[in-house]
Structures are given as C-alpha cells and as structure tokens.
C-alpha positions as CSV (number, residue, x, y, z in Angstrom):
1,X,-6.9,20.1,-2.6
2,X,-6.4,18.4,0.7
3,X,-3.4,16.3,1.2
4,X,-3.6,13.1,3.4
5,X,0.0,12.2,2.9
6,X,2.7,14.0,1.9
7,X,6.7,13.9,2.0
8,X,8.7,16.5,1.3
9,X,12.4,17.1,0.2
10,X,13.3,13.2,1.4
11,X,17.0,12.1,1.4
12,X,18.3,8.9,2.5
13,X,21.8,7.6,2.4
14,X,23.1,4.1,3.2
15,X,26.8,4.7,3.9
16,X,28.0,6.2,0.6
17,X,24.8,5.4,-1.4
18,X,22.3,7.8,-2.0
19,X,19.1,5.8,-2.0
20,X,16.8,9.2,-2.2
21,X,17.8,12.5,-3.2
22,X,15.4,15.5,-2.4
23,X,12.0,13.4,-3.5
24,X,8.8,14.9,-2.8
25,X,5.3,13.2,-3.1
26,X,1.5,14.1,-2.5
27,X,-1.3,11.8,-2.1
28,X,-4.6,13.8,-2.3
29,X,-7.7,12.7,-0.2
30,X,-9.6,10.1,-1.8
31,X,-7.2,9.3,-4.8
32,X,-4.9,6.5,-6.3
33,X,-1.4,8.0,-6.8
34,X,1.3,5.8,-8.8
35,X,4.7,5.2,-7.9
36,X,6.8,3.7,-10.6
37,X,10.2,3.4,-11.5
38,X,12.9,0.6,-12.8
39,X,14.4,-1.8,-10.6
40,X,16.8,0.0,-7.8
41,X,15.0,3.4,-8.1
42,X,14.1,3.8,-4.4
43,X,10.4,2.8,-4.4
44,X,10.6,0.3,-1.6
45,X,13.3,2.9,0.2
46,X,10.4,5.8,0.1
47,X,7.7,3.7,1.5
48,X,9.9,2.8,4.2
49,X,10.1,6.5,4.9
50,X,6.5,7.0,4.4
51,X,5.3,4.4,6.4
52,X,7.8,5.1,9.5
53,X,10.2,2.2,9.1
54,X,13.0,4.2,7.9
55,X,14.1,7.7,9.4
56,X,15.3,9.9,6.5
57,X,18.1,11.8,6.7
58,X,16.5,14.8,5.4
59,X,13.0,15.9,4.5
60,X,9.6,15.8,6.6
61,X,6.7,13.3,6.2
62,X,3.1,14.7,6.8
63,X,-0.3,12.7,7.7
64,X,-3.3,14.6,7.5
65,X,-1.4,18.0,7.9
66,X,0.5,16.9,11.1
67,X,4.4,16.3,10.8
68,X,5.1,12.8,11.5
69,X,8.5,12.4,10.7
70,X,9.6,11.3,14.1
71,X,6.5,9.0,14.8
72,X,7.2,5.0,14.8
73,X,5.2,3.3,12.3
74,X,2.7,2.1,14.9
75,X,2.1,5.1,15.9
76,X,1.3,6.7,12.1
77,X,-1.0,3.2,11.9
78,X,-3.2,4.8,14.8
79,X,-3.4,8.2,12.8
80,X,-4.6,6.2,9.7
81,X,-1.9,4.9,7.7
82,X,-1.7,1.4,6.5
83,X,0.2,-0.7,4.3
84,X,0.7,-4.0,2.3
85,X,4.1,-5.7,1.5
86,X,5.9,-7.0,-1.4
87,X,5.1,-10.6,-0.4
88,X,2.1,-11.2,1.4
89,X,2.8,-11.2,5.5
90,X,0.1,-13.3,6.8
91,X,-0.1,-15.5,9.5
92,X,-0.7,-19.1,7.8
93,X,-2.5,-20.6,11.1
94,X,-5.3,-18.1,10.8
95,X,-8.3,-17.8,9.1
96,X,-9.3,-15.0,6.4
97,X,-11.5,-13.7,8.8
98,X,-9.3,-13.7,11.8
99,X,-6.8,-11.3,9.9
100,X,-9.4,-8.7,9.3
101,X,-10.9,-9.3,13.0
102,X,-7.4,-8.6,14.7
103,X,-6.6,-5.5,12.4
104,X,-10.2,-4.2,13.2
105,X,-9.5,-4.6,17.1
106,X,-5.7,-3.3,17.2
107,X,-7.4,0.2,15.4
108,X,-10.6,0.4,17.4
109,X,-10.8,-1.9,20.4
110,X,-7.0,-2.2,21.3
111,X,-7.3,-1.8,25.1
112,X,-9.8,-4.6,25.1
113,X,-7.7,-6.6,22.8
114,X,-4.9,-6.7,25.2
115,X,-7.3,-7.5,28.3
116,X,-8.6,-10.5,26.4
117,X,-4.9,-11.7,25.7
118,X,-3.7,-11.0,29.1
119,X,-6.6,-12.2,31.6
120,X,-6.6,-15.7,30.3
121,X,-10.3,-16.2,29.4
122,X,-9.8,-15.6,25.8
123,X,-11.7,-13.5,23.4
124,X,-14.9,-12.2,24.5
125,X,-17.7,-11.9,22.0
126,X,-17.2,-9.6,19.2
127,X,-19.2,-6.1,19.0
128,X,-21.8,-5.6,16.6
129,X,-19.6,-2.8,14.9
130,X,-17.0,-5.2,14.5
131,X,-19.0,-7.9,13.0
132,X,-20.7,-5.4,10.8
133,X,-17.4,-4.0,9.5
134,X,-15.7,-7.4,9.0
135,X,-18.3,-9.0,7.2
136,X,-19.0,-6.2,4.8
137,X,-15.2,-5.9,3.9
138,X,-15.4,-9.9,3.1
139,X,-18.4,-9.4,0.9
140,X,-16.9,-6.6,-0.9
141,X,-13.8,-8.2,-1.7
142,X,-15.3,-11.6,-2.4
143,X,-14.1,-13.3,0.3
144,X,-16.9,-14.5,2.2
145,X,-17.2,-17.9,1.2
146,X,-13.4,-18.1,2.1
147,X,-13.5,-16.3,5.5
148,X,-12.8,-19.4,7.4
149,X,-10.3,-21.0,5.4
150,X,-6.9,-20.7,6.7
151,X,-4.8,-18.4,4.2
152,X,-1.9,-20.9,4.1
153,X,-4.2,-22.8,1.4
154,X,-5.3,-19.6,-0.6
155,X,-4.0,-18.5,-4.2
156,X,-1.6,-15.4,-4.6
157,X,-4.5,-13.5,-5.7
158,X,-6.7,-14.0,-2.8
159,X,-3.8,-13.5,-0.4
160,X,-3.4,-10.1,-1.8
161,X,-7.3,-9.2,-1.2
162,X,-6.8,-10.2,2.3
163,X,-3.7,-8.0,2.8
164,X,-5.9,-5.0,1.3
165,X,-8.8,-6.4,3.6
166,X,-6.7,-6.4,6.5
167,X,-5.4,-2.9,5.9
168,X,-9.0,-1.4,5.4
169,X,-10.5,-3.0,8.6
170,X,-8.9,-0.4,10.7
171,X,-10.5,2.3,8.5
172,X,-7.4,3.8,7.6
173,X,-6.8,7.3,5.7
174,X,-4.6,6.3,3.5
175,X,-3.1,3.2,2.4
176,X,0.4,2.1,0.9
177,X,0.5,-0.8,-1.7
178,X,3.7,-2.0,-2.0
179,X,3.6,-4.3,-5.4
180,X,0.2,-5.9,-4.9
181,X,0.2,-7.1,-8.4
182,X,3.4,-8.8,-8.3
183,X,2.9,-12.5,-9.3
184,X,-0.5,-12.0,-10.6
185,X,-1.7,-12.8,-14.0
186,X,-3.4,-10.1,-16.2
187,X,-6.9,-11.1,-15.4
188,X,-6.0,-10.9,-11.7
189,X,-4.2,-7.5,-11.9
190,X,-7.2,-6.2,-13.5
191,X,-9.6,-7.5,-11.2
192,X,-7.7,-6.2,-8.1
193,X,-6.9,-2.7,-9.6
194,X,-10.4,-2.3,-10.5
195,X,-11.3,-3.2,-6.9
196,X,-8.9,-0.6,-5.5
197,X,-10.4,2.1,-7.6
198,X,-14.2,1.3,-6.5
199,X,-12.9,1.2,-2.8
200,X,-11.4,4.8,-3.1
201,X,-15.1,6.3,-3.2
202,X,-16.5,3.3,-1.1
203,X,-14.1,3.7,1.8
204,X,-13.5,7.3,1.3
205,X,-9.5,6.1,1.3
206,X,-6.4,7.2,-0.5
207,X,-4.3,4.7,-2.0
208,X,-0.4,4.9,-3.0
209,X,0.2,2.3,-5.6
210,X,3.6,0.9,-6.1
211,X,3.9,-1.7,-8.7
212,X,6.4,-2.7,-12.0
213,X,2.9,-3.3,-13.9
214,X,3.1,0.3,-15.3
215,X,0.2,-0.3,-17.7
216,X,-2.2,-1.1,-14.5
217,X,-0.8,1.6,-12.6
218,X,-0.9,4.2,-15.3
219,X,-4.8,3.2,-15.9
220,X,-6.0,3.3,-12.6
221,X,-4.1,6.7,-11.2
222,X,-5.1,10.2,-11.2
223,X,-1.5,11.1,-10.8
224,X,1.8,9.4,-11.4
225,X,5.5,9.7,-9.8
226,X,8.2,8.1,-11.2
227,X,11.7,7.5,-9.7
228,X,15.1,6.8,-11.4
229,X,18.4,6.4,-9.0
230,X,16.5,7.8,-6.1
231,X,15.3,11.1,-7.6
232,X,11.9,12.1,-9.2
233,X,12.3,12.3,-13.1
234,X,8.7,13.0,-13.7
235,X,5.5,13.6,-12.3
236,X,2.0,14.2,-13.6
237,X,-1.3,12.6,-15.2
238,X,-0.9,9.1,-16.7
239,X,-1.5,10.7,-20.4
240,X,1.6,13.2,-19.5
241,X,3.7,10.2,-17.9
242,X,3.0,7.9,-21.5
243,X,4.1,10.7,-23.6
244,X,6.9,11.5,-21.4
245,X,10.6,11.0,-23.2
246,X,12.5,11.1,-20.0
247,X,10.5,8.2,-18.6
248,X,10.3,6.3,-21.7
249,X,14.5,6.4,-21.9
250,X,14.5,5.3,-18.2
251,X,12.1,2.2,-19.1
252,X,14.1,1.2,-22.2
253,X,15.7,-2.4,-21.4
254,X,12.9,-3.3,-19.3
255,X,9.8,-2.8,-21.9
256,X,8.6,0.1,-24.0
257,X,6.3,2.4,-22.4
258,X,2.8,1.9,-23.3
259,X,2.9,-2.1,-22.8
260,X,2.9,-3.4,-19.5
261,X,6.1,-3.5,-17.6
262,X,5.8,-5.8,-15.1
263,X,8.1,-7.9,-13.2
264,X,7.7,-11.7,-12.3
265,X,7.6,-13.1,-8.7
266,X,10.4,-12.5,-6.5
267,X,11.4,-9.0,-8.2
268,X,13.1,-6.7,-5.7
269,X,12.7,-2.9,-6.0
270,X,16.0,-2.1,-4.1
C-alpha cells in the first residue's frame, strides 16, 4: 500500500513541555485517516509538523516518499499537500468562486498570477481548464448558487465547504482537515463527512481528518490514530478503536465512547 503522507517518530518540545513524543502516522493513497484525542492531546501540534508550520525536534515527514521535513509549508503545498483550519480562514471581501480561482492559480498558474498582479492590467481572462475545474468543484460541493456571494455572509457550514473547495482546487494529493466539523450540527456534520467520503474516489485524494466528533470520524475513516498527552495510545480500524479500553479510558470525563464526542465552537486542541 502506497503512503501519500507519513510522519515517523515525531517529537516536539516547547521549553520543558513534551507536546509530542515519538509519534508516527501514515496516510495511504485515496483514504480517510482519522486523528482523535482529548483536548491537549497534541493533534494541532502534529498538524503543524505535517504541514510545515512547525519543525520537529526529532523525526521525519514524508510526502509521496520524499523527505520534506525541512521544506517550508508553501513548498509542501506545491508538492500536493493542502490543509484547512479550525476557524475558517477566508477573505471576507472575496466571493466563494474567487477563493477557488486563487487556489487554482497558485498551484497551476503561479507565474501568470504574479504577472497579472504586477503589470497593472488586472486579471487576464481565465483559461478553459481553470473554469472547468473551478465550476466543477462548485457544482460538486453544492456551491454553484452561492458562487458570487461574499464569504462573509455565509453560514458556517458553507464556509467549511468553501475551505474544502479551496483546498481541492489545486488538485492536492492529501488534505489535512483541522476540525472541519467544529460548530456544525449533526445534520451538517453528516453531510460534510459524506461529501469527503465521496471526494476520495472522485478526486483520488486522501484526507487526514482531525475532529472532536469521534463518532463521525470513526464512521468515515478506514484507519484511526488516537493521541493522548502527545503520544499514540491506539491505532487501528474504527471497530478496534471502539473496542479499545485504553481509548475508552482516555475519553472518560468527555463522553462515553460509542457516543459522539464533540466539542463546541471555539474549543481548542492544544
């Protein structure tokens, strides 16, 4: 099985605090891998390392088999790594479609985009490939009717979809989804999770799904990694994770495993 993304023996210290200790994780091609753990488990720190925003004190990160540990985040993005954020980081003055267009050009037409910005003549007409890609994603994500709407006016559920669409516009190999279900109700969560599941085959993409909604993560993932206090305490199929006494004990005080463990809006991992 080919791994599109892997972290091996990752350790991160913040002063005297061990945020991650010898953590390994693998994301196969065309899969959804879940990453769960109580608040403070180290999930956000691990995402920072995998995405290139944090440098590990120990360990390596591999993207399509290549060691990218020392590559900056933007260089990993050019190699096919995309991500979303706990709080949608969208540009209030831009439309839904603008976000996907900019993401497409950053990956596929970077030099032309910079020429358009610097020569003072504004944006040149979009290529046929750009229009086809952007409009196809908008249609697939159910955003066509909102394509010319400013994102500032969107409900949270649609903002999450815009983030997913923006991440996919560059045709990435793997997307790190940092709490995409946070703040959504159960119906919205299930709809977004179902969309992600369908996108795996349609886009031939992999997702690393990090969320407090344990039940949805277990339902949609093929493999799940559980962190507690910066260490992997369990890894396996959703069925194995559900039956794990170690995982159950880790979640006592939050909820009982088998029910949804979902933090409210604004909950922080680290």
